[in-house]
C-alpha positions in Angstrom: -29.3 -73.0 43.6 -31.7 -71.6 41.0 -33.7 -68.6 42.2 -37.3 -69.4 43.3 -38.7 -67.2 40.6 -37.1 -69.4 37.9 -38.9 -72.5 39.2 -40.4 -74.4 36.2 -44.2 -74.4 35.7 -44.8 -76.7 32.8 -43.1 -75.2 29.7 -42.9 -71.7 31.4 -40.8 -70.4 34.3 -42.6 -68.5 37.0 -40.9 -65.3 35.7 -42.2 -65.9 32.2 -45.7 -66.6 33.6 -45.6 -63.3 35.5 -44.6 -61.5 32.3 -47.4 -63.2 30.4 -50.0 -62.3 33.0 -48.8 -58.7 33.0 -49.1 -58.5 29.2 -52.6 -60.1 29.3 -53.7 -57.7 32.0 -52.5 -54.6 30.1 -54.2 -55.8 26.9 -57.4 -56.4 28.9 -57.2 -52.9 30.5 -56.7 -51.3 27.0 -59.6 -53.3 25.7 -61.8 -52.2 28.6 -60.8 -48.6 27.9 -61.8 -49.2 24.3 -65.4 -49.8 25.4 -65.6 -46.2 26.5 -64.1 -45.0 23.2 -66.6 -47.2 21.4 -69.6 -45.8 23.3 -68.6 -42.2 22.6 -67.6 -42.6 19.0 -70.4 -44.9 18.0 -67.9 -47.4 16.4 -68.7 -51.0 17.2 -66.3 -52.3 19.9 -65.3 -55.3 17.8 -63.3 -53.1 15.5 -61.3 -51.7 18.3 -60.6 -55.2 19.7 -59.6 -56.5 16.3 -57.4 -53.5 16.0 -55.6 -54.3 19.2 -55.0 -57.9 18.0 -53.7 -56.6 14.7 -51.5 -54.0 16.4 -49.7 -56.6 18.6 -49.6 -59.3 15.9 -47.7 -59.9 12.7 -46.8 -56.7 10.9 -47.7 -54.8 14.1 -45.7 -53.2 17.0 -45.8 -56.4 19.0 -44.9 -58.7 16.1 -46.5 -61.7 17.9 -46.4 -64.7 15.5 -49.7 -66.6 15.8 -51.2 -68.8 13.1 -53.0 -71.6 15.0 -56.4 -71.6 13.3 -57.5 -74.7 15.2 -56.9 -73.1 18.6 -58.7 -70.0 17.5 -61.7 -72.0 16.4 -61.9 -73.8 19.7 -61.6 -70.6 21.8 -64.0 -68.9 19.4 -66.6 -71.6 20.0 -66.2 -71.3 23.8 -66.5 -67.5 23.6 -69.6 -67.8 21.4 -71.3 -70.0 24.0 -70.7 -67.3 26.6 -72.0 -64.6 24.3 -75.1 -66.5 23.4 -75.8 -67.2 27.1 -75.4 -63.5 28.0 -77.7 -62.5 25.1 -80.3 -65.1 26.0 -80.3 -64.0 29.7 -80.9 -60.4 28.6 -83.7 -61.3 26.1 -87.2 -60.5 27.2 -89.7 -63.2 26.3 -92.5 -60.8 25.8 -90.5 -59.1 23.0 -89.3 -62.2 21.1 -92.5 -64.3 21.6 -94.4 -62.6 18.8 -91.3 -62.5 16.6 -90.4 -66.2 16.9 -92.1 -67.3 13.6 -90.4 -64.5 11.7 -87.0 -65.2 13.3 -87.3 -68.9 12.5 -88.0 -68.2 8.8 -85.2 -65.7 8.6 -82.7 -68.0 10.1 -83.6 -70.9 7.8 -85.2 -69.8 4.5 -83.5 -66.4 4.8 -80.1 -68.0 5.2 -80.7 -70.2 2.2 -81.5 -67.2 0.0 -78.5 -65.2 1.3 -76.1 -68.1 0.7 -77.3 -68.7 -2.8 -77.0 -65.0 -3.9 -73.7 -64.3 -2.2 -72.1 -67.5 -3.4 -73.2 -66.7 -7.0 -71.6 -63.3 -6.7 -68.4 -64.8 -5.3 -68.2 -67.3 -8.1 -69.1 -65.2 -11.2 -67.8 -61.8 -10.2 -64.8 -62.6 -8.0 -63.9 -65.8 -9.8 -63.8 -68.2 -6.8 -64.4 -71.9 -7.2 -67.9 -73.1 -6.3 -66.7 -74.7 -3.0 -65.0 -71.5 -1.9 -67.9 -69.4 -3.0 -70.4 -71.6 -1.1 -68.3 -71.4 2.0 -68.1 -67.6 1.8 -71.9 -67.4 1.2 -72.6 -69.6 4.2 -70.1 -67.9 6.5 -71.3 -64.4 6.0 -75.0 -65.3 6.0 -74.9 -65.6 9.8 -75.6 -62.4 11.8 -73.4 -62.0 14.8 -75.0 -62.3 18.2 -72.5 -60.1 20.0 -72.8 -57.3 17.4 -76.6 -57.5 17.3 -77.0 -57.6 21.1 -74.5 -54.8 21.8 -75.8 -52.4 19.1 -79.6 -53.0 19.3 -79.8 -52.5 23.0 -78.5 -49.0 22.6 -81.1 -48.1 20.0 -84.8 -47.8 21.0 -86.7 -49.8 18.4 -90.1 -51.4 18.2 -90.2 -54.6 20.2 -91.1 -56.6 17.1 -87.9 -55.5 15.3 -85.6 -55.9 18.3 -87.1 -59.3 19.1 -86.9 -60.6 15.5 -83.2 -59.5 15.1 -82.1 -60.8 18.5 -83.9 -64.2 18.0 -82.5 -64.5 14.5 -79.0 -63.9 15.7 -79.5 -66.6 18.3 -81.0 -69.1 15.9 -79.1 -68.7 12.6 -75.7 -69.9 13.9 -76.9 -73.5 14.0 -77.9 -74.0 10.3 -74.9 -71.9 9.1 -72.4 -74.0 11.1 -73.9 -77.2 9.5 -73.6 -75.7 6.0 -70.0 -74.5 6.5 -68.9 -77.9 7.9 -70.6 -79.6 5.0 -69.0 -77.4 2.4 -65.6 -77.7 4.1 -65.6 -81.5 4.1 -63.3 -83.2 1.7 -65.1 -85.0 -1.2 -68.4 -84.1 -2.8 -70.9 -82.0 -1.0 -74.0 -83.8 0.3 -77.2 -83.4 -1.7 -79.4 -80.5 -0.7 -82.2 -82.7 0.8 -79.7 -84.4 3.0 -78.5 -81.0 4.2 -82.0 -79.9 4.9 -82.8 -83.0 6.8 -79.6 -82.7 8.9 -80.3 -79.0 9.7 -83.9 -79.8 10.7 -82.9 -82.7 12.9 -80.1 -80.8 14.7 -82.3 -77.8 15.3 -85.0 -79.9 16.8 -82.6 -81.8 19.1 -80.9 -78.6 20.2 -84.3 -76.8 20.8 -85.6 -79.7 22.9 -82.5 -80.0 25.0 -82.1 -76.3 25.5 -85.7 -75.9 26.7 -85.5 -78.9 28.9 -82.3 -77.8 30.6 -83.5 -74.3 30.9 -86.8 -75.2 32.7 -85.1 -77.8 34.9 -82.4 -75.4 35.9 -84.8 -72.6 36.6 -87.0 -75.0 38.7 -83.9 -76.1 40.7 -82.6 -72.6 41.3 -86.0 -71.3 42.5 -86.5 -74.2 45.0 -83.0 -74.7 46.3 -81.5 -71.8 48.4 -77.8 -71.6 47.8 -75.6 -70.6 50.8 -74.2 -67.5 49.1 -75.7 -65.0 46.7 -72.5 -65.1 44.6 -73.2 -68.7 43.7 -76.3 -67.9 41.7 -74.6 -66.3 38.7 -72.1 -69.1 38.6 -74.9 -71.7 38.7 -76.8 -69.9 35.9 -73.8 -69.8 33.6 -73.0 -73.5 34.4 -76.6 -74.5 33.4 -76.2 -72.6 30.1 -72.9 -74.4 29.4 -74.5 -77.7 30.3 -77.2 -77.0 27.7 -74.6 -76.4 25.0 -72.6 -79.6 25.9 -75.7 -81.8 26.1 -77.0 -80.5 22.8 -73.7 -81.0 21.0 -73.1 -84.5 22.5 -76.6 -85.5 21.4 -75.7 -84.5 17.8 -77.9 -81.4 18.0 -77.3 -77.7 17.8 -75.4 -76.8 20.9 -75.6 -73.1 20.0 -79.4 -73.1 19.8 -79.6 -75.1 23.0 -77.5 -72.6 25.0 -79.5 -69.7 23.6 -82.9 -71.2 24.4 -81.8 -72.4 27.8 -80.5 -68.9 28.6 -83.8 -67.3 27.4 -85.7 -69.5 29.8 -83.4 -68.8 32.7 -83.4 -65.0 32.0 -87.2 -64.9 32.1 -87.8 -67.3 35.0 -87.7 -64.7 37.9 -84.7 -66.3 39.5 -83.2 -65.1 42.8 -80.7 -62.3 42.3 -81.7 -61.9 38.6 -80.0 -58.5 38.0 -76.8 -59.9 39.6 -77.0 -63.0 37.3 -77.3 -60.8 34.2 -74.5 -58.5 35.4 -72.2 -61.4 35.9 -73.1 -62.8 32.5 -72.6 -59.4 30.9 -69.1 -59.2 32.4 -68.2 -62.7 31.1 -69.7 -61.7 27.7 -67.4 -58.7 27.5 -64.4 -60.8 28.5 -65.3 -63.4 25.8 -65.7 -60.7 23.1 -62.4 -59.1 24.0 -60.5 -62.3 24.0 -62.1 -63.6 20.8 -61.6 -60.4 18.8 -58.0 -59.9 19.9 -57.2 -63.5 19.1 -58.8 -63.1 15.6 -56.8 -59.9 15.1 -53.6 -61.9 15.9 -54.5 -64.6 13.5 -54.7 -62.3 10.5 -51.6 -61.2 8.5 -52.3 -57.6 7.4 -50.1 -57.5 4.4 -51.9 -60.5 2.9 -55.2 -58.6 3.0 -54.3 -56.1 0.2 -55.0 -58.4 -2.7 -58.3 -59.5 -1.2 -59.6 -56.1 -0.3 -61.7 -55.3 -3.4 -63.1 -58.9 -3.8 -64.2 -58.6 -0.2 -65.8 -55.2 -0.8 -67.6 -56.5 -3.9 -68.9 -59.6 -2.1 -70.0 -57.5 0.9 -71.8 -55.0 -1.4 -73.9 -57.9 -2.9 -74.5 -59.3 0.5 -75.6 -56.0 2.0 -77.5 -54.4 -0.9 -79.0 -57.5 -2.6 -78.8 -60.8 -0.6 -79.8 -59.5 2.8 -82.7 -57.3 1.7 -84.1 -60.1 -0.6 -83.8 -62.7 2.2 -85.7 -60.4 4.6 -88.3 -59.5 2.0 -89.0 -63.2 1.0 -88.9 -64.4 4.6 -91.3 -61.8 5.9 -93.7 -61.7 3.0 -96.3 -63.9 4.8 -96.2 -61.7 7.9 -97.1 -58.4 6.3 -94.3 -56.5 8.0 -94.3 -52.7 7.1 -91.6 -51.8 4.6 -89.9 -49.5 7.1 -89.3 -52.4 9.5 -88.1 -54.6 6.6 -85.6 -51.9 5.6 -84.2 -51.6 9.1 -83.9 -55.3 9.5 -82.1 -55.5 6.2 -79.5 -53.0 7.3 -79.3 -54.4 10.8 -78.0 -57.8 9.6 -74.7 -57.1 11.4 -71.7 -59.4 11.0 -69.0 -59.7 13.6 -66.6 -62.3 15.0 -68.9 -65.3 14.2 -68.3 -65.2 10.5 -64.5 -64.9 11.1 -64.5 -67.8 13.4 -66.5 -69.9 10.9 -64.0 -69.0 8.3 -61.4 -70.9 10.3 -63.3 -74.2 9.7 -62.1 -74.6 6.1 -58.6 -73.7 7.2 -58.6 -76.5 9.8 -60.1 -78.9 7.2 -57.3 -78.0 4.7 -59.6 -76.8 2.0 -57.7 -75.3 -1.0 -57.9 -71.5 -1.0 -59.1 -71.4 2.6 -56.6 -68.6 3.5 -58.1 -66.4 0.7 -61.6 -67.2 2.1 -60.5 -66.1 5.6 -59.0 -62.9 4.3 -62.1 -62.0 2.3 -64.4 -62.6 5.3 -62.1 -60.6 7.6 -62.1 -57.6 5.3 -65.8 -57.8 4.6 -66.7 -57.9 8.3 -64.4 -55.0 9.2 -65.5 -52.7 6.3 -69.3 -53.3 6.5 -69.4 -53.3 10.3 -67.7 -49.9 10.1 -70.4 -48.8 7.7 -73.5 -50.4 9.2 -73.0 -50.1 13.0 -72.7 -46.3 13.3 -75.4 -45.6 10.7 -78.1 -47.9 12.3 -79.4 -45.3 14.8 -79.5 -42.7 12.0 -81.5 -45.0 9.7 -83.9 -45.9 12.6 -84.6 -42.2 13.1 -85.0 -41.6 9.3 -87.5 -44.4 9.1 -89.3 -43.0 12.2 -88.7 -46.2 14.1 -86.3 -44.9 16.8 -88.5 -42.6 18.9 -90.1 -45.1 21.2 -91.3 -43.5 24.4 -92.2 -46.6 26.2 -91.9 -46.7 30.0 -88.7 -48.3 31.3 -89.0 -51.8 32.6 -88.9 -52.2 36.4 -85.7 -53.7 37.9 -86.7 -56.3 40.5 -84.1 -58.5 42.3 -85.3 -61.3 44.5 -83.4 -62.9 47.4 -85.1 -66.0 49.0 -85.6 -66.0 52.8 -85.6 -69.8 53.2 -86.3 -70.1 57.0 -88.9 -67.4 56.9 -90.7 -68.9 53.8 -90.6 -65.5 52.1 -88.8 -63.3 49.6 -87.1 -59.9 49.9 -87.6 -58.0 46.6 -85.3 -55.2 45.8 -87.1 -52.8 43.4 -85.3 -50.1 41.5 -87.6 -47.3 40.0 -86.0 -46.2 36.7 -86.4 -43.0 34.8 -89.7 -42.9 32.7 -91.3 -45.4 35.1 -95.0 -44.6 35.8 -94.4 -45.6 39.4 -93.1 -42.0 39.9 -95.7 -40.1 41.8 -97.6 -43.1 43.2 -98.2 -43.4 46.9 -97.2 -46.6 48.7 -100.8 -47.4 49.5 -101.7 -46.9 45.8 -99.5 -49.8 44.9 -102.3 -52.1 46.3 -99.9 -55.0 47.0 -101.6 -58.4 47.8 -102.0 -59.3 51.5 -98.7 -60.9 52.6 -96.6 -58.3 50.8 -95.4 -54.9 52.1 -92.9 -52.1 51.3 -90.6 -52.1 54.4 -87.9 -49.6 53.3 -87.3 -46.9 50.8 -83.7 -45.7 49.8 -83.7 -42.2 48.3 -80.6 -40.1 47.6 -78.4 -42.4 49.7 -80.7 -42.3 52.8 -83.1 -45.0 53.9 -86.4 -44.6 55.7 -89.5 -46.6 56.6 -92.3 -45.4 54.4 -95.8 -44.5 55.4 -98.9 -45.4 53.3 -98.8 -41.8 51.9 -95.1 -41.8 51.0 -94.8 -40.7 47.3 -92.4 -42.7 45.3 -89.9 -41.0 43.0 -87.5 -41.8 40.1 -84.3 -43.3 41.4 -86.0 -44.8 44.6 -85.0 -48.3 45.7 -87.7 -50.2 47.5 -87.4 -53.3 49.8 -90.6 -55.3 49.6 -91.1 -58.4 51.8 -93.5 -61.0 50.4 -94.5 -64.3 51.7 -93.8 -67.3 49.4 -97.5 -67.7 48.1 -97.8 -64.1 47.0 -94.3 -63.4 45.7 -95.3 -63.7 42.0 -98.5 -61.7 42.5 -96.6 -58.9 44.2 -94.0 -58.7 41.4 -96.8 -58.7 38.8 -98.5 -55.9 40.6 -95.3 -53.8 40.9 -94.6 -54.2 37.2 -98.2 -53.3 36.3 -97.9 -50.0 38.3 -94.5 -49.3 36.7 -96.1 -49.6 33.2 -99.6 -48.2 33.9 -99.3 -46.0 37.0 -101.8 -45.9 39.8 -104.6 -46.6 37.3 -103.0 -49.9 36.1 -106.1 -52.0 36.8 -108.4 -49.7 34.8 -105.9 -49.4 31.9 -105.8 -53.1 31.4 -102.2 -53.7 32.6 -103.3 -56.1 35.2 -102.0 -56.6 38.7 -103.4 -58.1 41.9 -105.6 -56.0 44.2 -105.0 -56.0 47.9 -103.7 -54.0 50.7 -100.3 -53.3 51.9 
């Protein structure tokens, strides 16, 4: 009789499945450890994950043979959905709201300028055919959401710059995907006005569906108490994925839909909001690790040698000419200071998204698509290595990196359904102006009160004269009608201190 561990499970035996799980777990642990190395060295984490994939792939120590571009594209799309959802959940509406017009122009007109200049360089200087040149121009004109979100949130920048770059990275995937698919279709490329019409229609459909799904999902989560707190993060991510699927099935931009739905959900004051973001962040890291390792497996290192210098040349034109010109021409009507334009030009980070998009012509069977993929891969690696670590230095050199704004207050809400109230868990971060404020000076509205303070691992019931400190965690009970007013007041004090009302930061008066 065959041993139990050799029982067949589809095409694999249980023993083979166990070995596969062990290898995957070890790769994941190494990748997680790479996050620490990345944070200490300043190198973008995507390079380390790509390196892991290359190391275990062809020409590497693992010699894993993998050349399935179609599977890579499907998994890459799924990972991008998760990354956009995580980025949207962490995006603050107050930061991107003023930047939306600039981000919209950058992700449409700016993309067009970048595609034209980069494609011309690839055709005339590198000698590629026009179709291949246009594909490269479109592929590398998309800034990468994962790279932008991970780098910018470590660099203190003016909110207008951060909001513009984050919104641009969430928006520009949609028009770029349409362009790459159009250029990778067999036969003549559609006329430019047909492409513009298709892009506009798909963006409009995706935006409408994303906003609708986001608002409906937020309304449902705020009015339906789930039986376990752990279900809220799952529900939030499920709603984001529904937005993508609905947008794509309606022939709109699913990527724009999932990003906008996630922005709505992330700013809707949902129950257990910090836990929702933490869960999404973990999934985002997992998606990035899997996507980058898979892309590293797909590449064949010895084939990159001949395409190294063409990639460097195309990347130089993109970084030094195409991106700055697209930023300058897009932001010209908005009168943005030159320092901010220079930083946004340098912060047009590329990552896994261009490499994933480079698999589209491979799947479509376009002639020379392997060369296109190799050029894009080398370009992303080289210029991410250059731009990522130098971005904080450039921000300081332009005097844009020394923002001393007060840290935002972390508030987590848990609904108390039968009591018709809410329990707010409030964390007082460093630089918060709530430090030194007495409990009575919070002036919470009637129906809300600070019931417990946790300090240095010890909890106590505060008195009206208890002085709050950095690192404190407060439990605030608020009835349903005053829940929003209580949170607004807490955030106002965190930003403006005990004189928040007189400093114009708002808040609702009342007693505790």
